[in-house]
Each structure stands twice: as structure tokens, then as C-alpha cells.
N, CA, C and O atoms as a GROMACS GRO file, in nm:
protein
  352
    1MET      N    1   1.837   1.676  -1.318
    1MET     CA    2   1.979   1.704  -1.336
    1MET      C    3   2.054   1.579  -1.382
    1MET      O    4   2.143   1.588  -1.466
    2PHE      N    5   2.018   1.463  -1.327
    2PHE     CA    6   2.085   1.340  -1.366
    2PHE      C    7   2.067   1.313  -1.515
    2PHE      O    8   2.160   1.270  -1.582
    3CYS      N    9   1.947   1.339  -1.566
    3CYS     CA   10   1.921   1.319  -1.709
    3CYS      C   11   2.008   1.412  -1.793
    3CYS      O   12   2.055   1.373  -1.900
    4GLU      N   13   2.029   1.533  -1.745
    4GLU     CA   14   2.115   1.627  -1.818
    4GLU      C   15   2.258   1.574  -1.825
    4GLU      O   16   2.324   1.588  -1.928
    5LEU      N   17   2.306   1.512  -1.717
    5LEU     CA   18   2.441   1.457  -1.715
    5LEU      C   19   2.455   1.342  -1.814
    5LEU      O   20   2.559   1.326  -1.878
    6LEU      N   21   2.350   1.261  -1.826
    6LEU     CA   22   2.354   1.149  -1.920
    6LEU      C   23   2.361   1.196  -2.064
    6LEU      O   24   2.420   1.128  -2.148
    7ASN      N   25   2.304   1.311  -2.093
    7ASN     CA   26   2.302   1.362  -2.229
    7ASN      C   27   2.431   1.434  -2.268
    7ASN      O   28   2.453   1.463  -2.386
    8GLU      N   29   2.517   1.462  -2.171
    8GLU     CA   30   2.643   1.529  -2.204
    8GLU      C   31   2.735   1.432  -2.276
    8GLU      O   32   2.740   1.313  -2.243
    9THR      N   33   2.806   1.482  -2.374
    9THR     CA   34   2.898   1.399  -2.449
    9THR      C   35   3.031   1.390  -2.375
    9THR      O   36   3.088   1.491  -2.333
   10ILE      N   37   3.078   1.269  -2.358
   10ILE     CA   38   3.208   1.247  -2.295
   10ILE      C   39   3.315   1.272  -2.401
   10ILE      O   40   3.313   1.211  -2.508
   11MET      N   41   3.408   1.362  -2.371
   11MET     CA   42   3.516   1.394  -2.464
   11MET      C   43   3.642   1.317  -2.426
   11MET      O   44   3.683   1.317  -2.310
   12MET      N   45   3.700   1.253  -2.523
   12MET     CA   46   3.828   1.187  -2.504
   12MET      C   47   3.936   1.295  -2.504
   12MET      O   48   3.932   1.387  -2.586
   13GLU      N   49   4.032   1.284  -2.414
   13GLU     CA   50   4.144   1.378  -2.409
   13GLU      C   51   4.265   1.312  -2.475
   13GLU      O   52   4.316   1.212  -2.426
   14ILE      N   53   4.309   1.369  -2.586
   14ILE     CA   54   4.422   1.315  -2.661
   14ILE      C   55   4.533   1.418  -2.663
   14ILE      O   56   4.510   1.535  -2.695
   15LYS      N   57   4.653   1.374  -2.630
   15LYS     CA   58   4.771   1.462  -2.636
   15LYS      C   59   4.873   1.399  -2.731
   15LYS      O   60   4.905   1.281  -2.720
   16VAL      N   61   4.921   1.479  -2.823
   16VAL     CA   62   5.027   1.436  -2.913
   16VAL      C   63   5.155   1.496  -2.857
   16VAL      O   64   5.170   1.618  -2.851
   17LEU      N   65   5.247   1.410  -2.815
   17LEU     CA   66   5.372   1.456  -2.756
   17LEU      C   67   5.482   1.457  -2.861
   17LEU      O   68   5.506   1.356  -2.927
   18GLY      N   69   5.547   1.571  -2.875
   18GLY     CA   70   5.657   1.581  -2.970
   18GLY      C   71   5.710   1.722  -2.976
   18GLY      O   72   5.637   1.819  -2.954
   19THR      N   73   5.837   1.733  -3.007
   19THR     CA   74   5.905   1.863  -3.003
   19THR      C   75   5.892   1.943  -3.132
   19THR      O   76   5.944   2.055  -3.140
   20GLY      N   77   5.825   1.890  -3.231
   20GLY     CA   78   5.804   1.966  -3.354
   20GLY      C   79   5.871   1.907  -3.476
   20GLY      O   80   5.875   1.970  -3.582
   21CYS      N   81   5.925   1.786  -3.465
   21CYS     CA   82   5.988   1.721  -3.580
   21CYS      C   83   5.880   1.676  -3.679
   21CYS      O   84   5.761   1.682  -3.648
   22ALA      N   85   5.922   1.632  -3.795
   22ALA     CA   86   5.828   1.590  -3.899
   22ALA      C   87   5.739   1.475  -3.853
   22ALA      O   88   5.619   1.475  -3.881
   23LYS      N   89   5.795   1.376  -3.783
   23LYS     CA   90   5.716   1.264  -3.735
   23LYS      C   91   5.609   1.310  -3.637
   23LYS      O   92   5.496   1.260  -3.638
   24CYS      N   93   5.645   1.404  -3.551
   24CYS     CA   94   5.550   1.456  -3.452
   24CYS      C   95   5.434   1.527  -3.522
   24CYS      O   96   5.318   1.510  -3.484
   25LYS      N   97   5.465   1.606  -3.623
   25LYS     CA   98   5.362   1.675  -3.699
   25LYS      C   99   5.274   1.576  -3.774
   25LYS      O  100   5.152   1.594  -3.783
   26ASN      N  101   5.335   1.471  -3.827
   26ASN     CA  102   5.258   1.368  -3.899
   26ASN      C  103   5.165   1.293  -3.805
   26ASN      O  104   5.053   1.260  -3.843
   27LEU      N  105   5.211   1.265  -3.682
   27LEU     CA  106   5.125   1.196  -3.586
   27LEU      C  107   5.006   1.284  -3.548
   27LEU      O  108   4.894   1.235  -3.536
   28GLU      N  109   5.030   1.414  -3.530
   28GLU     CA  110   4.919   1.504  -3.497
   28GLU      C  111   4.817   1.506  -3.612
   28GLU      O  112   4.696   1.497  -3.588
   29LYS      N  113   4.864   1.518  -3.733
   29LYS     CA  114   4.775   1.521  -3.850
   29LYS      C  115   4.697   1.390  -3.863
   29LYS      O  116   4.576   1.392  -3.884
   30ALA      N  117   4.766   1.278  -3.850
   30ALA     CA  118   4.701   1.147  -3.862
   30ALA      C  119   4.599   1.126  -3.750
   30ALA      O  120   4.493   1.068  -3.772
   31THR      N  121   4.631   1.173  -3.630
   31THR     CA  122   4.539   1.159  -3.517
   31THR      C  123   4.412   1.239  -3.542
   31THR      O  124   4.301   1.190  -3.517
   32ARG      N  125   4.428   1.361  -3.591
   32ARG     CA  126   4.310   1.444  -3.621
   32ARG      C  127   4.225   1.378  -3.731
   32ARG      O  128   4.102   1.380  -3.723
   33GLU      N  129   4.289   1.320  -3.832
   33GLU     CA  130   4.215   1.252  -3.938
   33GLU      C  131   4.142   1.129  -3.886
   33GLU      O  132   4.027   1.104  -3.923
   34ALA      N  133   4.208   1.052  -3.798
   34ALA     CA  134   4.146   0.932  -3.742
   34ALA      C  135   4.025   0.968  -3.656
   34ALA      O  136   3.923   0.900  -3.660
   35VAL      N  137   4.037   1.075  -3.577
   35VAL     CA  138   3.926   1.119  -3.493
   35VAL      C  139   3.809   1.163  -3.579
   35VAL      O  140   3.694   1.128  -3.552
   36GLU      N  141   3.838   1.239  -3.683
   36GLU     CA  142   3.732   1.286  -3.772
   36GLU      C  143   3.666   1.168  -3.844
   36GLU      O  144   3.543   1.162  -3.855
   37LYS      N  145   3.748   1.075  -3.894
   37LYS     CA  146   3.698   0.959  -3.968
   37LYS      C  147   3.607   0.872  -3.882
   37LYS      O  148   3.505   0.821  -3.929
   38SER      N  149   3.643   0.856  -3.756
   38SER     CA  150   3.569   0.767  -3.667
   38SER      C  151   3.452   0.835  -3.595
   38SER      O  152   3.368   0.767  -3.536
   39GLY      N  153   3.448   0.967  -3.600
   39GLY     CA  154   3.340   1.039  -3.533
   39GLY      C  155   3.356   1.047  -3.383
   39GLY      O  156   3.261   1.080  -3.311
   40ILE      N  157   3.475   1.018  -3.334
   40ILE     CA  158   3.502   1.023  -3.191
   40ILE      C  159   3.502   1.170  -3.145
   40ILE      O  160   3.555   1.257  -3.213
   41LYS      N  161   3.441   1.194  -3.032
   41LYS     CA  162   3.443   1.328  -2.971
   41LYS      C  163   3.571   1.337  -2.889
   41LYS      O  164   3.586   1.266  -2.790
   42ALA      N  165   3.662   1.424  -2.931
   42ALA     CA  166   3.790   1.433  -2.862
   42ALA      C  167   3.844   1.574  -2.862
   42ALA      O  168   3.818   1.653  -2.953
   43ASN      N  169   3.918   1.604  -2.759
   43ASN     CA  170   3.993   1.727  -2.748
   43ASN      C  171   4.139   1.689  -2.774
   43ASN      O  172   4.198   1.615  -2.695
   44ILE      N  173   4.197   1.739  -2.882
   44ILE     CA  174   4.334   1.704  -2.919
   44ILE      C  175   4.425   1.823  -2.893
   44ILE      O  176   4.398   1.934  -2.940
   45THR      N  177   4.533   1.800  -2.819
   45THR     CA  178   4.631   1.905  -2.795
   45THR      C  179   4.770   1.855  -2.831
   45THR      O  180   4.798   1.736  -2.822
   46LYS      N  181   4.854   1.946  -2.871
   46LYS     CA  182   4.994   1.916  -2.906
   46LYS      C  183   5.080   1.964  -2.791
   46LYS      O  184   5.070   2.080  -2.750
   47VAL      N  185   5.164   1.878  -2.738
   47VAL     CA  186   5.252   1.911  -2.627
   47VAL      C  187   5.396   1.910  -2.680
   47VAL      O  188   5.446   1.805  -2.720
   48GLU      N  189   5.460   2.026  -2.678
   48GLU     CA  190   5.598   2.036  -2.728
   48GLU      C  191   5.699   2.061  -2.617
   48GLU      O  192   5.820   2.053  -2.640
   49ASP      N  193   5.651   2.093  -2.497
   49ASP     CA  194   5.741   2.120  -2.385
   49ASP      C  195   5.806   1.991  -2.337
   49ASP      O  196   5.736   1.898  -2.294
   50ILE      N  197   5.937   1.985  -2.343
   50ILE     CA  198   6.010   1.862  -2.312
   50ILE      C  199   5.990   1.818  -2.167
   50ILE      O  200   5.986   1.698  -2.138
   51VAL      N  201   5.977   1.913  -2.077
   51VAL     CA  202   5.954   1.879  -1.936
   51VAL      C  203   5.818   1.812  -1.919
   51VAL      O  204   5.806   1.712  -1.847
   52GLU      N  205   5.717   1.865  -1.985
   52GLU     CA  206   5.584   1.804  -1.977
   52GLU      C  207   5.583   1.666  -2.043
   52GLU      O  208   5.519   1.573  -1.993
   53ILE      N  209   5.654   1.653  -2.153
   53ILE     CA  210   5.664   1.522  -2.221
   53ILE      C  211   5.728   1.420  -2.129
   53ILE      O  212   5.681   1.307  -2.119
   54MET      N  213   5.835   1.459  -2.061
   54MET     CA  214   5.906   1.367  -1.971
   54MET      C  215   5.820   1.327  -1.851
   54MET      O  216   5.841   1.220  -1.795
   55GLN      N  217   5.725   1.410  -1.812
   55GLN     CA  218   5.635   1.375  -1.701
   55GLN      C  219   5.549   1.254  -1.734
   55GLN      O  220   5.498   1.187  -1.644
   56PHE      N  221   5.533   1.226  -1.861
   56PHE     CA  222   5.460   1.107  -1.904
   56PHE      C  223   5.550   0.984  -1.911
   56PHE      O  224   5.504   0.874  -1.943
   57GLY      N  225   5.680   1.002  -1.883
   57GLY     CA  226   5.774   0.892  -1.888
   57GLY      C  227   5.815   0.857  -2.030
   57GLY      O  228   5.868   0.749  -2.056
   58VAL      N  229   5.792   0.949  -2.122
   58VAL     CA  230   5.825   0.927  -2.262
   58VAL      C  231   5.966   0.976  -2.290
   58VAL      O  232   5.999   1.091  -2.263
   59MET      N  233   6.047   0.889  -2.346
   59MET     CA  234   6.185   0.925  -2.379
   59MET      C  235   6.207   0.929  -2.530
   59MET      O  236   6.313   0.972  -2.576
   60ILE      N  237   6.109   0.885  -2.606
   60ILE     CA  238   6.118   0.887  -2.752
   60ILE      C  239   5.986   0.940  -2.807
   60ILE      O  240   5.878   0.898  -2.765
   61THR      N  241   5.997   1.031  -2.901
   61THR     CA  242   5.877   1.088  -2.962
   61THR      C  243   5.871   1.051  -3.109
   61THR      O  244   5.973   1.012  -3.166
   62PRO      N  245   5.757   1.062  -3.169
   62PRO     CA  246   5.632   1.113  -3.115
   62PRO      C  247   5.566   1.010  -3.024
   62PRO      O  248   5.598   0.891  -3.028
   63ALA      N  249   5.473   1.059  -2.943
   63ALA     CA  250   5.396   0.971  -2.855
   63ALA      C  251   5.253   1.020  -2.850
   63ALA      O  252   5.224   1.137  -2.877
   64LEU      N  253   5.164   0.929  -2.816
   64LEU     CA  254   5.023   0.961  -2.809
   64LEU      C  255   4.971   0.922  -2.672
   64LEU      O  256   4.991   0.810  -2.625
   65VAL      N  257   4.903   1.017  -2.608
   65VAL     CA  258   4.845   0.994  -2.475
   65VAL      C  259   4.694   1.007  -2.488
   65VAL      O  260   4.644   1.107  -2.540
   66VAL      N  261   4.622   0.905  -2.442
   66VAL     CA  262   4.476   0.907  -2.447
   66VAL      C  263   4.425   0.896  -2.304
   66VAL      O  264   4.452   0.799  -2.233
   67ASP      N  265   4.351   0.998  -2.263
   67ASP     CA  266   4.295   1.004  -2.128
   67ASP      C  267   4.401   0.975  -2.022
   67ASP      O  268   4.376   0.901  -1.926
   68GLY      N  269   4.518   1.036  -2.039
   68GLY     CA  270   4.625   1.027  -1.940
   68GLY      C  271   4.716   0.906  -1.951
   68GLY      O  272   4.810   0.894  -1.873
   69LYS      N  273   4.690   0.816  -2.045
   69LYS     CA  274   4.770   0.694  -2.060
   69LYS      C  275   4.845   0.696  -2.193
   69LYS      O  276   4.786   0.721  -2.298
   70VAL      N  277   4.976   0.670  -2.188
   70VAL     CA  278   5.056   0.662  -2.309
   70VAL      C  279   5.017   0.534  -2.384
   70VAL      O  280   5.030   0.424  -2.330
   71VAL      N  281   4.969   0.550  -2.507
   71VAL     CA  282   4.924   0.434  -2.584
   71VAL      C  283   5.012   0.406  -2.706
   71VAL      O  284   4.998   0.302  -2.770
   72LEU      N  285   5.103   0.498  -2.737
   72LEU     CA  286   5.188   0.482  -2.855
   72LEU      C  287   5.310   0.570  -2.839
   72LEU      O  288   5.300   0.683  -2.790
   73LYS      N  289   5.426   0.519  -2.879
   73LYS     CA  290   5.545   0.604  -2.879
   73LYS      C  291   5.646   0.557  -2.981
   73LYS      O  292   5.659   0.438  -3.008
   74GLY      N  293   5.718   0.656  -3.037
   74GLY     CA  294   5.828   0.627  -3.125
   74GLY      C  295   5.796   0.602  -3.272
   74GLY      O  296   5.886   0.572  -3.351
   75ARG      N  297   5.669   0.614  -3.310
   75ARG     CA  298   5.635   0.588  -3.450
   75ARG      C  299   5.504   0.657  -3.487
   75ARG      O  300   5.430   0.705  -3.402
   76VAL      N  301   5.480   0.660  -3.618
   76VAL     CA  302   5.355   0.716  -3.670
   76VAL      C  303   5.279   0.602  -3.738
   76VAL      O  304   5.319   0.555  -3.844
   77PRO      N  305   5.170   0.556  -3.676
   77PRO     CA  306   5.093   0.447  -3.734
   77PRO      C  307   5.003   0.497  -3.847
   77PRO      O  308   4.990   0.617  -3.869
   78SER      N  309   4.943   0.404  -3.919
   78SER     CA  310   4.848   0.440  -4.023
   78SER      C  311   4.722   0.499  -3.959
   78SER      O  312   4.698   0.481  -3.840
   79ILE      N  313   4.643   0.568  -4.039
   79ILE     CA  314   4.518   0.625  -3.989
   79ILE      C  315   4.424   0.513  -3.945
   79ILE      O  316   4.354   0.528  -3.845
   80ASP      N  317   4.422   0.402  -4.018
   80ASP     CA  318   4.337   0.289  -3.980
   80ASP      C  319   4.378   0.233  -3.844
   80ASP      O  320   4.293   0.201  -3.761
   81GLU      N  321   4.509   0.220  -3.821
   81GLU     CA  322   4.557   0.170  -3.693
   81GLU      C  323   4.522   0.266  -3.580
   81GLU      O  324   4.482   0.224  -3.472
   82LEU      N  325   4.536   0.396  -3.607
   82LEU     CA  326   4.499   0.496  -3.506
   82LEU      C  327   4.350   0.490  -3.476
   82LEU      O  328   4.309   0.499  -3.360
   83THR      N  329   4.270   0.474  -3.579
   83THR     CA  330   4.124   0.466  -3.559
   83THR      C  331   4.091   0.347  -3.469
   83THR      O  332   4.009   0.359  -3.378
   84GLN      N  333   4.153   0.234  -3.494
   84GLN     CA  334   4.131   0.115  -3.410
   84GLN      C  335   4.177   0.140  -3.267
   84GLN      O  336   4.109   0.102  -3.172
   85LEU      N  337   4.293   0.202  -3.252
   85LEU     CA  338   4.350   0.229  -3.121
   85LEU      C  339   4.258   0.323  -3.040
   85LEU      O  340   4.238   0.303  -2.920
   86LEU      N  341   4.204   0.423  -3.106
   86LEU     CA  342   4.120   0.521  -3.037
   86LEU      C  343   3.979   0.469  -3.011
   86LEU      O  344   3.907   0.524  -2.927
   87SER      N  345   3.939   0.366  -3.082
   87SER     CA  346   3.804   0.311  -3.066
   87SER      C  347   3.794   0.208  -2.954
   87SER      O  348   3.684   0.161  -2.923
   88LYS      N  349   3.906   0.173  -2.894
   88LYS     CA  350   3.906   0.072  -2.788
   88LYS      C  351   3.846   0.127  -2.662
   88LYS      O  352   3.837   0.056  -2.561
   0.00000   0.00000   0.00000
């Protein structure tokens, strides 16, 4: 059983926080491209509920949450920057 656990792929949990504005949509698109480009195994979800967004302590969107930690807010970085950020 332990060997089976070692073979399971660990999925990164990525949340794109934003209410649906153009920047929020661009961050979601860029994040998906960066994940695909880098080959990272990730589950990406879009969070538009303002109450859920505020639970992360985010007051400005768009924002990016990786494995429960806010790693970016208030801007849309380049795909290369996102790839570097997600590869850490």
C-alpha cells in the first residue's frame, strides 16, 4: 500500500479569486496556460463569491491562491512569471 501512495500524483490546488472582471478572466487564462506549459499537475478553480474571496483576506482582485496560500494579488503577471511562481 505504501508503494501505491508513492506512485500517486500530488495535485497542486490553485484558486483564481475574482468577481468576473477582465483582469480576473485574464489571470485564470494565464494560470491555465502556465500550468499546461510547465506540466504541473494542478486542480484550478475560479472563485467569484465575494464572501469566499474575503475569507482569504484579499481586498483587491484578481488574486491567486496556491495550496491555501495567497501568492499574488491585484495584477496579472506574464505567463513566464506565473510559471516561475508555480514551480517554487
